[in-house]
C-alpha angles and dihedrals in degrees: 000000000000090000090050091049092049090049091051093048091050091047091052092046092050096044094050102037091247094303098113128061126210130206129177120202109199096189142346095254137077096306093047092050091049091050091048093052093042096051108024102056097047087056096044092116096052113118095236138007139218113206111198119197097162109140092015107162097203134237129158112285102089090108092059092049094047090050090055096043094049097053110130128216108251099166147339133250132205128199122220095248104015118090093197116107115242126204138229113246099031121252099022116164105219106196146062122299137196130192126219118211137171142176091282094057097109145178108339083007085065093047095049097063091042090055092040087063093040089055091052092239095140145290127311119229136182126047133333112280125247098265108222115125106139106121119227136199131201116250099190141287128295127227091252092057095262126119136225118235121190126200107242113166140018136189125258137183128248086261090058099254127134112257140187100002112119094004112047129211118307117222120237088227118032113218124173120208091214120200095246092055094046092049087050089056096254131130108204092183092055091043091054090046090055092048094049097045091047089050090052091046093052092047094050114011112193113202126168111244117253122250110285122228112285112268119253110224100175120091119249117255 
């Protein structure tokens, strides 16, 4: 997987002239959180971002990731000697995003793209996700060595309707990674993600303003 991720990041970088970042979140647990921190923040000043949750095995951290991805730019900050523009709040990604999903995006990997769209972060593309989001808890071992799990919690919409379970999350743009393309070394879903995020970037480029001239605080004589 790391080699595949590195290949994707390099492909995105090459195809976009370094303008677009790429992060892959393998699960919604410890490894996924580490990968997010390791790859999201170093690319925070890219002009656009592709968030890939294909093959995400689930967990319980999607809330933390959505909170970080949906931060909005409220102001800028400038250091005394640094010409780089800072942001308020810190670590705001100021640019368009897209999210890649597929049939092996599961559990909290189902919930993440649903909430990504709910938060207005960008379109989803790929294939419909797996569709299993009912949380379970262990209720003790059995004599034969097995264990009893009980369904405990499920996801609902703002309107109070059950969502995702048994169906999954539909992409805004359906893209099939067909066998012939994959065998040929291509990734149509990633290619479409690049095309769509570049289209959004060209339609509405978001660039942080440069440092303004230093203020003059002394009265004129």
